[in-house]
N, CA, C and O atoms as a GROMACS GRO file, in nm:
protein
  628
    1MET      N    1   4.748   6.815  -7.781
    1MET     CA    2   4.651   6.953  -7.801
    1MET      C    3   4.690   6.973  -7.917
    1MET      O    4   4.781   6.921  -7.981
    2ASN      N    5   4.563   7.108  -7.960
    2ASN     CA    6   4.610   7.178  -8.093
    2ASN      C    7   4.651   7.284  -8.112
    2ASN      O    8   4.561   7.332  -8.181
    3THR      N    9   4.732   7.367  -8.099
    3THR     CA   10   4.747   7.517  -8.006
    3THR      C   11   4.707   7.586  -8.149
    3THR      O   12   4.738   7.705  -8.152
    4LYS      N   13   4.630   7.525  -8.295
    4LYS     CA   14   4.567   7.609  -8.380
    4LYS      C   15   4.459   7.669  -8.366
    4LYS      O   16   4.431   7.774  -8.424
    5TYR      N   17   4.367   7.595  -8.266
    5TYR     CA   18   4.270   7.656  -8.203
    5TYR      C   19   4.288   7.597  -8.039
    5TYR      O   20   4.351   7.504  -7.988
    6GLY      N   21   4.192   7.708  -7.983
    6GLY     CA   22   4.135   7.771  -7.849
    6GLY      C   23   4.004   7.830  -7.795
    6GLY      O   24   3.908   7.867  -7.863
    7ARG      N   25   4.010   7.831  -7.729
    7ARG     CA   26   3.917   7.930  -7.636
    7ARG      C   27   3.930   7.983  -7.512
    7ARG      O   28   4.026   7.945  -7.445
    8LEU      N   29   3.827   8.093  -7.448
    8LEU     CA   30   3.893   8.212  -7.371
    8LEU      C   31   3.815   8.130  -7.301
    8LEU      O   32   3.707   8.082  -7.336
    9SER      N   33   3.915   8.105  -7.126
    9SER     CA   34   3.825   8.036  -7.023
    9SER      C   35   3.922   8.134  -6.881
    9SER      O   36   4.030   8.110  -6.826
   10ASN      N   37   3.807   8.264  -6.859
   10ASN     CA   38   3.829   8.351  -6.758
   10ASN      C   39   3.976   8.448  -6.784
   10ASN      O   40   4.045   8.507  -6.702
   11GLY      N   41   3.985   8.440  -6.886
   11GLY     CA   42   4.098   8.521  -7.001
   11GLY      C   43   4.188   8.501  -7.024
   11GLY      O   44   4.279   8.575  -7.063
   12ARG      N   45   4.184   8.332  -6.995
   12ARG     CA   46   4.334   8.251  -7.050
   12ARG      C   47   4.293   8.159  -7.174
   12ARG      O   48   4.180   8.110  -7.182
   13ILE      N   49   4.399   8.137  -7.277
   13ILE     CA   50   4.397   8.040  -7.349
   13ILE      C   51   4.342   7.928  -7.313
   13ILE      O   52   4.340   7.925  -7.190
   14GLU      N   53   4.274   7.791  -7.378
   14GLU     CA   54   4.224   7.744  -7.400
   14GLU      C   55   4.269   7.636  -7.480
   14GLU      O   56   4.172   7.579  -7.530
   15TYR      N   57   4.378   7.585  -7.513
   15TYR     CA   58   4.381   7.530  -7.627
   15TYR      C   59   4.325   7.364  -7.704
   15TYR      O   60   4.379   7.262  -7.663
   16ALA      N   61   4.250   7.358  -7.782
   16ALA     CA   62   4.165   7.246  -7.847
   16ALA      C   63   4.228   7.108  -7.802
   16ALA      O   64   4.328   7.122  -7.731
   17PRO      N   65   4.214   7.059  -7.812
   17PRO     CA   66   4.220   6.854  -7.772
   17PRO      C   67   4.270   6.820  -7.930
   17PRO      O   68   4.224   6.891  -8.019
   18SER      N   69   4.356   6.721  -7.964
   18SER     CA   70   4.390   6.658  -8.070
   18SER      C   71   4.274   6.566  -8.109
   18SER      O   72   4.302   6.516  -8.219
   19SER      N   73   4.199   6.538  -8.080
   19SER     CA   74   4.091   6.457  -8.093
   19SER      C   75   3.974   6.532  -8.064
   19SER      O   76   3.989   6.636  -8.000
   20LEU      N   77   3.845   6.492  -8.105
   20LEU     CA   78   3.727   6.572  -8.050
   20LEU      C   79   3.624   6.426  -8.062
   20LEU      O   80   3.633   6.327  -8.135
   21GLU      N   81   3.519   6.464  -7.948
   21GLU     CA   82   3.475   6.363  -7.915
   21GLU      C   83   3.285   6.423  -7.982
   21GLU      O   84   3.225   6.522  -7.942
   22THR      N   85   3.230   6.307  -8.102
   22THR     CA   86   3.157   6.370  -8.116
   22THR      C   87   2.971   6.264  -8.079
   22THR      O   88   2.944   6.197  -7.979
   23GLU      N   89   2.901   6.283  -8.176
   23GLU     CA   90   2.809   6.185  -8.114
   23GLU      C   91   2.861   6.010  -8.212
   23GLU      O   92   2.849   5.895  -8.168
   24ASP      N   93   2.910   6.048  -8.330
   24ASP     CA   94   2.969   5.960  -8.423
   24ASP      C   95   3.062   5.880  -8.337
   24ASP      O   96   3.084   5.764  -8.372
   25GLY      N   97   3.131   5.937  -8.205
   25GLY     CA   98   3.247   5.895  -8.193
   25GLY      C   99   3.371   5.956  -8.165
   25GLY      O  100   3.368   6.061  -8.101
   26VAL      N  101   3.482   5.910  -8.201
   26VAL     CA  102   3.575   6.000  -8.132
   26VAL      C  103   3.684   6.079  -8.274
   26VAL      O  104   3.727   5.992  -8.349
   27LYS      N  105   3.708   6.159  -8.295
   27LYS     CA  106   3.729   6.228  -8.436
   27LYS      C  107   3.868   6.252  -8.471
   27LYS      O  108   3.906   6.368  -8.459
   28MET      N  109   3.955   6.160  -8.514
   28MET     CA  110   4.121   6.172  -8.470
   28MET      C  111   4.172   6.309  -8.558
   28MET      O  112   4.147   6.297  -8.678
   29ASN      N  113   4.220   6.399  -8.532
   29ASN     CA  114   4.270   6.485  -8.622
   29ASN      C  115   4.156   6.590  -8.705
   29ASN      O  116   4.145   6.617  -8.824
   30PRO      N  117   4.089   6.628  -8.602
   30PRO     CA  118   3.976   6.700  -8.640
   30PRO      C  119   3.996   6.797  -8.801
   30PRO      O  120   4.106   6.843  -8.832
   31SER      N  121   3.898   6.810  -8.871
   31SER     CA  122   3.947   6.940  -8.965
   31SER      C  123   3.920   7.043  -8.892
   31SER      O  124   3.898   7.030  -8.772
   32GLU      N  125   3.916   7.180  -8.963
   32GLU     CA  126   3.884   7.324  -8.907
   32GLU      C  127   3.745   7.330  -8.919
   32GLU      O  128   3.694   7.414  -8.844
   33ALA      N  129   3.678   7.276  -8.980
   33ALA     CA  130   3.531   7.285  -9.011
   33ALA      C  131   3.486   7.188  -8.886
   33ALA      O  132   3.363   7.181  -8.890
   34SER      N  133   3.539   7.110  -8.776
   34SER     CA  134   3.498   7.025  -8.718
   34SER      C  135   3.502   7.091  -8.561
   34SER      O  136   3.433   7.064  -8.463
   35TYR      N  137   3.640   7.213  -8.583
   35TYR     CA  138   3.686   7.297  -8.469
   35TYR      C  139   3.580   7.346  -8.442
   35TYR      O  140   3.536   7.315  -8.331
   36LEU      N  141   3.526   7.406  -8.498
   36LEU     CA  142   3.472   7.552  -8.524
   36LEU      C  143   3.309   7.533  -8.468
   36LEU      O  144   3.251   7.618  -8.400
   37ALA      N  145   3.242   7.388  -8.516
   37ALA     CA  146   3.122   7.352  -8.493
   37ALA      C  147   3.179   7.299  -8.350
   37ALA      O  148   3.085   7.313  -8.272
   38ALA      N  149   3.250   7.264  -8.306
   38ALA     CA  150   3.220   7.235  -8.200
   38ALA      C  151   3.258   7.382  -8.067
   38ALA      O  152   3.275   7.389  -7.945
   39GLY      N  153   3.256   7.456  -8.158
   39GLY     CA  154   3.264   7.532  -8.052
   39GLY      C  155   3.405   7.649  -8.002
   39GLY      O  156   3.412   7.748  -7.928
   40TRP      N  157   3.540   7.541  -8.125
   40TRP     CA  158   3.650   7.629  -8.055
   40TRP      C  159   3.660   7.727  -8.176
   40TRP      O  160   3.588   7.711  -8.275
   41LYS      N  161   3.749   7.828  -8.166
   41LYS     CA  162   3.792   7.944  -8.269
   41LYS      C  163   3.989   7.897  -8.284
   41LYS      O  164   4.071   7.841  -8.210
   42LYS      N  165   3.992   7.964  -8.429
   42LYS     CA  166   4.024   7.986  -8.461
   42LYS      C  167   4.193   8.072  -8.413
   42LYS      O  168   4.173   8.193  -8.419
   43GLY      N  169   4.289   8.052  -8.386
   43GLY     CA  170   4.379   8.100  -8.304
   43GLY      C  171   4.535   8.215  -8.451
   43GLY      O  172   4.603   8.171  -8.544
   44VAL      N  173   4.526   8.325  -8.406
   44VAL     CA  174   4.597   8.442  -8.508
   44VAL      C  175   4.688   8.486  -8.408
   44VAL      O  176   4.656   8.556  -8.312
   45ASP      N  177   4.789   8.447  -8.429
   45ASP     CA  178   4.944   8.463  -8.329
   45ASP      C  179   5.036   8.544  -8.433
   45ASP      O  180   5.114   8.479  -8.503
   46VAL      N  181   5.031   8.666  -8.443
   46VAL     CA  182   5.147   8.728  -8.505
   46VAL      C  183   5.220   8.812  -8.430
   46VAL      O  184   5.170   8.902  -8.363
   47LYS      N  185   5.314   8.794  -8.436
   47LYS     CA  186   5.433   8.894  -8.330
   47LYS      C  187   5.478   9.020  -8.404
   47LYS      O  188   5.547   9.028  -8.506
   48PRO      N  189   5.442   9.085  -8.354
   48PRO     CA  190   5.512   9.211  -8.411
   48PRO      C  191   5.632   9.248  -8.461
   48PRO      O  192   5.707   9.151  -8.455
   49THR      N  193   5.678   9.329  -8.500
   49THR     CA  194   5.828   9.373  -8.481
   49THR      C  195   5.847   9.519  -8.378
   49THR      O  196   5.769   9.613  -8.358
   50VAL      N  197   5.979   9.492  -8.326
   50VAL     CA  198   6.017   9.580  -8.257
   50VAL      C  199   6.137   9.660  -8.267
   50VAL      O  200   6.228   9.626  -8.343
   51GLU      N  201   6.144   9.781  -8.182
   51GLU     CA  202   6.255   9.832  -8.232
   51GLU      C  203   6.355   9.777  -8.153
   51GLU      O  204   6.327   9.690  -8.070
   52ALA      N  205   6.505   9.832  -8.174
   52ALA     CA  206   6.580   9.779  -8.073
   52ALA      C  207   6.630   9.799  -7.960
   52ALA      O  208   6.659   9.919  -7.961
   53GLY      N  209   6.665   9.749  -7.842
   53GLY     CA  210   6.656   9.782  -7.710
   53GLY      C  211   6.479   9.741  -7.672
   53GLY      O  212   6.471   9.700  -7.556
   54HIS      N  213   6.390   9.744  -7.718
   54HIS     CA  214   6.287   9.660  -7.687
   54HIS      C  215   6.250   9.466  -7.709
   54HIS      O  216   6.313   9.370  -7.753
   55ARG      N  217   6.162   9.480  -7.671
   55ARG     CA  218   6.058   9.269  -7.703
   55ARG      C  219   5.991   9.329  -7.677
   55ARG      O  220   5.974   9.448  -7.649
   56ILE      N  221   5.910   9.185  -7.691
   56ILE     CA  222   5.736   9.167  -7.749
   56ILE      C  223   5.715   9.050  -7.629
   56ILE      O  224   5.795   8.960  -7.603
   57GLU      N  225   5.572   9.080  -7.556
   57GLU     CA  226   5.552   9.031  -7.449
   57GLU      C  227   5.400   8.961  -7.463
   57GLU      O  228   5.333   9.047  -7.520
   58VAL      N  229   5.340   8.880  -7.446
   58VAL     CA  230   5.206   8.836  -7.452
   58VAL      C  231   5.118   8.914  -7.351
   58VAL      O  232   5.135   8.908  -7.229
   59SER      N  233   5.024   8.988  -7.410
   59SER     CA  234   4.991   9.030  -7.290
   59SER      C  235   4.842   9.026  -7.243
   59SER      O  236   4.795   9.077  -7.141
   60GLY      N  237   4.787   8.963  -7.329
   60GLY     CA  238   4.634   8.876  -7.320
   60GLY      C  239   4.617   8.868  -7.502
   60GLY      O  240   4.692   8.916  -7.586
   61TRP      N  241   4.477   8.778  -7.524
   61TRP     CA  242   4.376   8.788  -7.580
   61TRP      C  243   4.291   8.816  -7.627
   61TRP      O  244   4.198   8.795  -7.549
   62GLN      N  245   4.237   8.878  -7.770
   62GLN     CA  246   4.092   8.985  -7.847
   62GLN      C  247   4.038   8.830  -7.927
   62GLN      O  248   4.091   8.754  -8.007
   63GLU      N  249   3.891   8.833  -7.848
   63GLU     CA  250   3.822   8.736  -7.936
   63GLU      C  251   3.755   8.798  -8.022
   63GLU      O  252   3.721   8.916  -8.018
   64SER      N  253   3.728   8.697  -8.127
   64SER     CA  254   3.594   8.751  -8.231
   64SER      C  255   3.481   8.647  -8.246
   64SER      O  256   3.466   8.568  -8.153
   65GLU      N  257   3.415   8.640  -8.332
   65GLU     CA  258   3.326   8.528  -8.317
   65GLU      C  259   3.413   8.419  -8.402
   65GLU      O  260   3.364   8.307  -8.385
   66ASP      N  261   3.497   8.417  -8.465
   66ASP     CA  262   3.526   8.288  -8.480
   66ASP      C  263   3.672   8.259  -8.477
   66ASP      O  264   3.726   8.161  -8.528
   67THR      N  265   3.746   8.387  -8.389
   67THR     CA  266   3.906   8.372  -8.398
   67THR      C  267   3.956   8.454  -8.241
   67THR      O  268   3.904   8.556  -8.196
   68LEU      N  269   4.063   8.380  -8.182
   68LEU     CA  270   4.132   8.458  -8.128
   68LEU      C  271   4.287   8.502  -8.171
   68LEU      O  272   4.383   8.436  -8.211
   69THR      N  273   4.266   8.644  -8.143
   69THR     CA  274   4.428   8.701  -8.123
   69THR      C  275   4.514   8.683  -8.049
   69THR      O  276   4.486   8.643  -7.936
   70CYS      N  277   4.611   8.699  -8.075
   70CYS     CA  278   4.710   8.701  -7.939
   70CYS      C  279   4.758   8.813  -7.939
   70CYS      O  280   4.812   8.848  -8.044
   71VAL      N  281   4.758   8.918  -7.814
   71VAL     CA  282   4.753   9.059  -7.796
   71VAL      C  283   4.904   9.062  -7.761
   71VAL      O  284   4.953   8.979  -7.684
   72TYR      N  285   4.988   9.176  -7.829
   72TYR     CA  286   5.132   9.181  -7.789
   72TYR      C  287   5.128   9.256  -7.701
   72TYR      O  288   5.024   9.318  -7.678
   73LYS      N  289   5.259   9.275  -7.613
   73LYS     CA  290   5.265   9.486  -7.554
   73LYS      C  291   5.434   9.448  -7.624
   73LYS      O  292   5.483   9.346  -7.670
   74VAL      N  293   5.490   9.602  -7.598
   74VAL     CA  294   5.599   9.626  -7.586
   74VAL      C  295   5.687   9.658  -7.469
   74VAL      O  296   5.694   9.780  -7.452
   75VAL      N  297   5.732   9.612  -7.411
   75VAL     CA  298   5.860   9.593  -7.319
   75VAL      C  299   6.001   9.669  -7.337
   75VAL      O  300   6.074   9.634  -7.429
   76ALA      N  301   6.040   9.774  -7.249
   76ALA     CA  302   6.201   9.811  -7.281
   76ALA      C  303   6.290   9.687  -7.228
   76ALA      O  304   6.287   9.635  -7.117
   77GLY      N  305   6.350   9.664  -7.313
   77GLY     CA  306   6.481   9.571  -7.235
   77GLY      C  307   6.523   9.488  -7.403
   77GLY      O  308   6.448   9.486  -7.500
   78GLU      N  309   6.632   9.441  -7.397
   78GLU     CA  310   6.666   9.355  -7.469
   78GLU      C  311   6.615   9.231  -7.461
   78GLU      O  312   6.582   9.182  -7.353
   79THR      N  313   6.604   9.157  -7.592
   79THR     CA  314   6.531   8.975  -7.553
   79THR      C  315   6.682   8.946  -7.548
   79THR      O  316   6.762   8.993  -7.628
   80PRO      N  317   6.712   8.866  -7.450
   80PRO     CA  318   6.823   8.784  -7.443
   80PRO      C  319   6.891   8.704  -7.566
   80PRO      O  320   6.805   8.653  -7.639
   81SER      N  321   6.997   8.686  -7.599
   81SER     CA  322   7.109   8.633  -7.740
   81SER      C  323   7.013   8.528  -7.796
   81SER      O  324   6.948   8.531  -7.900
   82GLY      N  325   7.020   8.430  -7.694
   82GLY     CA  326   6.941   8.316  -7.760
   82GLY      C  327   6.809   8.349  -7.754
   82GLY      O  328   6.759   8.288  -7.660
   83GLY      N  329   6.724   8.421  -7.814
   83GLY     CA  330   6.558   8.474  -7.842
   83GLY      C  331   6.502   8.444  -7.704
   83GLY      O  332   6.587   8.462  -7.616
   84ALA      N  333   6.409   8.413  -7.670
   84ALA     CA  334   6.299   8.394  -7.568
   84ALA      C  335   6.373   8.379  -7.444
   84ALA      O  336   6.479   8.317  -7.437
   85ARG      N  337   6.319   8.434  -7.353
   85ARG     CA  338   6.396   8.357  -7.197
   85ARG      C  339   6.310   8.224  -7.156
   85ARG      O  340   6.200   8.170  -7.165
   86VAL      N  341   6.474   8.210  -7.094
   86VAL     CA  342   6.422   8.011  -7.067
   86VAL      C  343   6.455   8.092  -6.886
   86VAL      O  344   6.539   8.174  -6.849
   87PHE      N  345   6.341   8.018  -6.809
   87PHE     CA  346   6.307   8.003  -6.717
   87PHE      C  347   6.317   7.900  -6.637
   87PHE      O  348   6.246   7.804  -6.668
   88SER      N  349   6.382   7.889  -6.543
   88SER     CA  350   6.396   7.783  -6.453
   88SER      C  351   6.272   7.740  -6.379
   88SER      O  352   6.237   7.826  -6.299
   89LYS      N  353   6.217   7.662  -6.381
   89LYS     CA  354   6.046   7.593  -6.293
   89LYS      C  355   6.131   7.576  -6.205
   89LYS      O  356   6.077   7.645  -6.119
   90LEU      N  357   6.202   7.547  -6.167
   90LEU     CA  358   6.225   7.506  -6.033
   90LEU      C  359   6.241   7.644  -5.904
   90LEU      O  360   6.206   7.657  -5.786
   91LYS      N  361   6.315   7.728  -6.006
   91LYS     CA  362   6.322   7.885  -5.939
   91LYS      C  363   6.206   7.934  -5.927
   91LYS      O  364   6.161   7.983  -5.823
   92LEU      N  365   6.111   7.918  -6.097
   92LEU     CA  366   5.995   7.967  -6.064
   92LEU      C  367   5.868   7.922  -5.956
   92LEU      O  368   5.766   7.987  -5.935
   93VAL      N  369   5.904   7.804  -5.901
   93VAL     CA  370   5.790   7.723  -5.785
   93VAL      C  371   5.827   7.816  -5.668
   93VAL      O  372   5.746   7.877  -5.598
   94ALA      N  373   6.004   7.818  -5.655
   94ALA     CA  374   6.013   7.877  -5.502
   94ALA      C  375   5.978   8.052  -5.530
   94ALA      O  376   5.970   8.130  -5.435
   95ALA      N  377   5.965   8.082  -5.622
   95ALA     CA  378   5.899   8.277  -5.640
   95ALA      C  379   5.760   8.278  -5.586
   95ALA      O  380   5.700   8.340  -5.497
   96LEU      N  381   5.726   8.163  -5.693
   96LEU     CA  382   5.591   8.172  -5.635
   96LEU      C  383   5.539   8.129  -5.529
   96LEU      O  384   5.421   8.152  -5.505
   97LYS      N  385   5.613   8.062  -5.450
   97LYS     CA  386   5.548   7.988  -5.331
   97LYS      C  387   5.593   8.141  -5.223
   97LYS      O  388   5.532   8.167  -5.119
   98GLU      N  389   5.676   8.202  -5.263
   98GLU     CA  390   5.732   8.325  -5.153
   98GLU      C  391   5.621   8.453  -5.236
   98GLU      O  392   5.596   8.560  -5.180
   99ALA      N  393   5.581   8.425  -5.338
   99ALA     CA  394   5.448   8.506  -5.344
   99ALA      C  395   5.347   8.476  -5.308
   99ALA      O  396   5.265   8.568  -5.312
  100ASP      N  397   5.299   8.355  -5.259
  100ASP     CA  398   5.222   8.304  -5.207
  100ASP      C  399   5.067   8.256  -5.309
  100ASP      O  400   4.948   8.245  -5.281
  101LYS      N  401   5.162   8.233  -5.454
  101LYS     CA  402   5.070   8.183  -5.566
  101LYS      C  403   5.099   8.044  -5.589
  101LYS      O  404   5.027   8.005  -5.681
  102TRP      N  405   5.166   7.961  -5.550
  102TRP     CA  406   5.220   7.808  -5.624
  102TRP      C  407   5.100   7.740  -5.635
  102TRP      O  408   5.087   7.681  -5.742
  103VAL      N  409   4.961   7.725  -5.515
  103VAL     CA  410   4.885   7.664  -5.500
  103VAL      C  411   4.768   7.686  -5.608
  103VAL      O  412   4.683   7.600  -5.631
  104LEU      N  413   4.774   7.800  -5.666
  104LEU     CA  414   4.719   7.885  -5.786
  104LEU      C  415   4.752   7.758  -5.936
  104LEU      O  416   4.678   7.684  -6.002
  105VAL      N  417   4.909   7.788  -5.938
  105VAL     CA  418   4.927   7.759  -6.048
  105VAL      C  419   4.960   7.587  -6.020
  105VAL      O  420   4.950   7.506  -6.111
  106LYS      N  421   4.989   7.560  -5.917
  106LYS     CA  422   4.972   7.384  -5.884
  106LYS      C  423   4.862   7.293  -5.940
  106LYS      O  424   4.868   7.181  -5.991
  107THR      N  425   4.697   7.426  -5.901
  107THR     CA  426   4.611   7.357  -5.940
  107THR      C  427   4.593   7.358  -6.110
  107THR      O  428   4.521   7.273  -6.162
  108TRP      N  429   4.657   7.454  -6.188
  108TRP     CA  430   4.656   7.424  -6.329
  108TRP      C  431   4.774   7.295  -6.375
  108TRP      O  432   4.771   7.238  -6.484
  109ILE      N  433   4.869   7.268  -6.270
  109ILE     CA  434   4.902   7.164  -6.350
  109ILE      C  435   4.809   7.062  -6.313
  109ILE      O  436   4.765   6.985  -6.398
  110GLU      N  437   4.781   7.055  -6.217
  110GLU     CA  438   4.691   6.901  -6.156
  110GLU      C  439   4.573   6.914  -6.258
  110GLU      O  440   4.556   6.805  -6.311
  111GLU      N  441   4.496   6.998  -6.299
  111GLU     CA  442   4.373   6.987  -6.390
  111GLU      C  443   4.401   6.959  -6.525
  111GLU      O  444   4.310   6.922  -6.600
  112ARG      N  445   4.533   6.974  -6.569
  112ARG     CA  446   4.600   6.882  -6.672
  112ARG      C  447   4.632   6.767  -6.682
  112ARG      O  448   4.614   6.706  -6.787
  113GLY      N  449   4.684   6.715  -6.582
  113GLY     CA  450   4.756   6.608  -6.545
  113GLY      C  451   4.925   6.577  -6.562
  113GLY      O  452   4.992   6.474  -6.565
  114TYR      N  453   4.964   6.768  -6.575
  114TYR     CA  454   5.088   6.721  -6.543
  114TYR      C  455   5.138   6.684  -6.458
  114TYR      O  456   5.208   6.772  -6.408
  115TYR      N  457   5.143   6.571  -6.395
  115TYR     CA  458   5.188   6.538  -6.260
  115TYR      C  459   5.338   6.486  -6.250
  115TYR      O  460   5.388   6.464  -6.140
  116ASP      N  461   5.418   6.466  -6.383
  116ASP     CA  462   5.551   6.390  -6.368
  116ASP      C  463   5.632   6.553  -6.316
  116ASP      O  464   5.633   6.661  -6.375
  117PHE      N  465   5.685   6.519  -6.206
  117PHE     CA  466   5.785   6.591  -6.133
  117PHE      C  467   5.932   6.619  -6.219
  117PHE      O  468   6.009   6.713  -6.198
  118TYR      N  469   5.950   6.506  -6.328
  118TYR     CA  470   6.054   6.535  -6.400
  118TYR      C  471   6.052   6.636  -6.547
  118TYR      O  472   6.141   6.682  -6.619
  119VAL      N  473   5.918   6.640  -6.549
  119VAL     CA  474   5.881   6.729  -6.677
  119VAL      C  475   5.872   6.881  -6.600
  119VAL      O  476   5.905   6.984  -6.656
  120ALA      N  477   5.828   6.876  -6.483
  120ALA     CA  478   5.832   7.003  -6.394
  120ALA      C  479   5.992   7.066  -6.354
  120ALA      O  480   6.017   7.187  -6.360
  121ALA      N  481   6.047   7.010  -6.333
  121ALA     CA  482   6.173   7.036  -6.295
  121ALA      C  483   6.276   7.046  -6.470
  121ALA      O  484   6.398   7.060  -6.482
  122GLN      N  485   6.190   7.035  -6.561
  122GLN     CA  486   6.244   7.147  -6.665
  122GLN      C  487   6.218   7.259  -6.702
  122GLN      O  488   6.111   7.304  -6.662
  123ASN      N  489   6.325   7.365  -6.811
  123ASN     CA  490   6.280   7.471  -6.770
  123ASN      C  491   6.188   7.510  -6.895
  123ASN      O  492   6.181   7.428  -6.986
  124PHE      N  493   6.125   7.619  -6.904
  124PHE     CA  494   6.022   7.630  -7.006
  124PHE      C  495   6.092   7.766  -7.065
  124PHE      O  496   6.173   7.836  -7.004
  125ARG      N  497   6.042   7.787  -7.198
  125ARG     CA  498   6.075   7.939  -7.295
  125ARG      C  499   5.966   8.040  -7.253
  125ARG      O  500   5.857   8.016  -7.200
  126GLU      N  501   6.009   8.134  -7.282
  126GLU     CA  502   5.931   8.302  -7.243
  126GLU      C  503   5.798   8.270  -7.349
  126GLU      O  504   5.685   8.295  -7.306
  127ASP      N  505   5.819   8.202  -7.521
  127ASP     CA  506   5.727   8.208  -7.577
  127ASP      C  507   5.674   8.064  -7.553
  127ASP      O  508   5.683   8.004  -7.660
  128ASN      N  509   5.627   7.993  -7.467
  128ASN     CA  510   5.512   7.877  -7.443
  128ASN      C  511   5.393   7.997  -7.388
  128ASN      O  512   5.414   8.061  -7.285
  129PRO      N  513   5.319   8.007  -7.437
  129PRO     CA  514   5.191   8.089  -7.442
  129PRO      C  515   5.110   7.994  -7.316
  129PRO      O  516   5.067   8.060  -7.221
  130GLU      N  517   5.087   7.830  -7.311
  130GLU     CA  518   5.007   7.845  -7.209
  130GLU      C  519   5.095   7.826  -7.090
  130GLU      O  520   5.019   7.827  -6.993
  131ALA      N  521   5.198   7.812  -7.057
  131ALA     CA  522   5.290   7.803  -6.939
  131ALA      C  523   5.298   7.951  -6.928
  131ALA      O  524   5.375   7.944  -6.832
  132LEU      N  525   5.285   8.075  -6.944
  132LEU     CA  526   5.266   8.206  -6.923
  132LEU      C  527   5.107   8.274  -6.841
  132LEU      O  528   5.062   8.339  -6.746
  133ALA      N  529   5.071   8.190  -6.974
  133ALA     CA  530   4.909   8.223  -6.920
  133ALA      C  531   4.845   8.178  -6.753
  133ALA      O  532   4.781   8.231  -6.661
  134ALA      N  533   4.911   8.038  -6.787
  134ALA     CA  534   4.889   8.012  -6.638
  134ALA      C  535   4.967   8.051  -6.525
  134ALA      O  536   4.902   8.072  -6.423
  135ILE      N  537   5.064   8.063  -6.519
  135ILE     CA  538   5.124   8.164  -6.400
  135ILE      C  539   5.084   8.317  -6.379
  135ILE      O  540   5.101   8.378  -6.273
  136LYS      N  541   5.016   8.379  -6.520
  136LYS     CA  542   4.979   8.511  -6.495
  136LYS      C  543   4.796   8.497  -6.493
  136LYS      O  544   4.723   8.595  -6.479
  137GLY      N  545   4.756   8.382  -6.508
  137GLY     CA  546   4.578   8.370  -6.510
  137GLY      C  547   4.537   8.380  -6.394
  137GLY      O  548   4.490   8.462  -6.315
  138TYR      N  549   4.598   8.179  -6.411
  138TYR     CA  550   4.601   8.105  -6.249
  138TYR      C  551   4.625   8.181  -6.132
  138TYR      O  552   4.560   8.174  -6.028
  139ALA      N  553   4.749   8.276  -6.163
  139ALA     CA  554   4.809   8.261  -5.980
  139ALA      C  555   4.716   8.441  -5.966
  139ALA      O  556   4.742   8.513  -5.870
  140ARG      N  557   4.631   8.478  -6.056
  140ARG     CA  558   4.588   8.582  -6.089
  140ARG      C  559   4.672   8.744  -6.052
  140ARG      O  560   4.662   8.837  -5.973
  141MET      N  561   4.739   8.711  -6.142
  141MET     CA  562   4.845   8.826  -6.150
  141MET      C  563   4.856   8.920  -6.230
  141MET      O  564   4.858   8.888  -6.349
  142THR      N  565   4.866   9.064  -6.196
  142THR     CA  566   4.887   9.156  -6.350
  142THR      C  567   5.007   9.142  -6.411
  142THR      O  568   5.081   9.061  -6.354
  143ASP      N  569   5.051   9.193  -6.505
  143ASP     CA  570   5.177   9.177  -6.621
  143ASP      C  571   5.272   9.185  -6.520
  143ASP      O  572   5.319   9.078  -6.480
  144GLU      N  573   5.311   9.295  -6.470
  144GLU     CA  574   5.371   9.385  -6.344
  144GLU      C  575   5.419   9.279  -6.245
  144GLU      O  576   5.537   9.252  -6.221
  145GLN      N  577   5.303   9.219  -6.189
  145GLN     CA  578   5.364   9.109  -6.123
  145GLN      C  579   5.412   9.009  -6.176
  145GLN      O  580   5.525   8.968  -6.147
  146ALA      N  581   5.358   8.969  -6.238
  146ALA     CA  582   5.447   8.816  -6.333
  146ALA      C  583   5.540   8.865  -6.351
  146ALA      O  584   5.624   8.788  -6.303
  147GLU      N  585   5.604   8.975  -6.402
  147GLU     CA  586   5.698   9.018  -6.452
  147GLU      C  587   5.797   8.972  -6.359
  147GLU      O  588   5.884   8.886  -6.378
  148ALA      N  589   5.768   9.056  -6.231
  148ALA     CA  590   5.882   9.080  -6.064
  148ALA      C  591   5.895   8.955  -6.045
  148ALA      O  592   6.004   8.919  -6.002
  149ILE      N  593   5.784   8.845  -6.073
  149ILE     CA  594   5.879   8.701  -6.060
  149ILE      C  595   5.934   8.631  -6.123
  149ILE      O  596   6.032   8.574  -6.075
  150LEU      N  597   5.892   8.605  -6.256
  150LEU     CA  598   5.963   8.572  -6.374
  150LEU      C  599   6.127   8.595  -6.413
  150LEU      O  600   6.214   8.515  -6.446
  151SER      N  601   6.128   8.777  -6.389
  151SER     CA  602   6.262   8.841  -6.403
  151SER      C  603   6.359   8.744  -6.292
  151SER      O  604   6.474   8.702  -6.311
  152LYS      N  605   6.258   8.722  -6.155
  152LYS     CA  606   6.387   8.680  -6.078
  152LYS      C  607   6.434   8.434  -6.080
  152LYS      O  608   6.484   8.348  -6.007
  153CYS      N  609   6.371   8.450  -6.213
  153CYS     CA  610   6.405   8.317  -6.216
  153CYS      C  611   6.444   8.264  -6.368
  153CYS      O  612   6.407   8.150  -6.396
  154ILE      N  613   6.496   8.318  -6.439
  154ILE     CA  614   6.613   8.346  -6.559
  154ILE      C  615   6.642   8.221  -6.542
  154ILE      O  616   6.609   8.172  -6.434
  155TYR      N  617   6.706   8.138  -6.637
  155TYR     CA  618   6.786   8.040  -6.666
  155TYR      C  619   6.876   8.106  -6.676
  155TYR      O  620   6.870   8.212  -6.738
  156GLU      N  621   6.993   8.063  -6.613
  156GLU     CA  622   7.126   8.078  -6.677
  156GLU      C  623   7.226   7.958  -6.656
  156GLU      O  624   7.208   7.891  -6.554
  157GLU      N  625   7.359   7.912  -6.764
  157GLU     CA  626   7.363   7.833  -6.711
  157GLU      C  627   7.511   7.851  -6.689
  157GLU      O  628   7.573   7.769  -6.620
   0.00000   0.00000   0.00000
């Protein structure tokens, strides 16, 4: 996966593959021109600075002719001392099942071939945009609904 390029699908970012199939065969490590010619857009992700007592969260993506820009929102509350929050996937699965959203997120996991339950049992950081997009987008939740679930799933050592 190449997270420098992507496209929007139902309001969610889909990152470009590491290789592209062309008429001449498969291009490994394609150039920017190859990605753009194949319909992928360059990703722009500039995190804003925030005042003390606030943190930023991904709110969505803004699309232009050749770029996708990550849009952030400022939320009251401190970022945990370790940086981005870390979520327990096991707690998250339980919370998504409770909210009747697990089947939708599970579909995303299966579509991407993430079948390995060892990987599924690991934690993920709040700054993993693809995982957060799946939770919000595939489960068809608002930012507030997603935050209500995610706040229950913070991993604590």
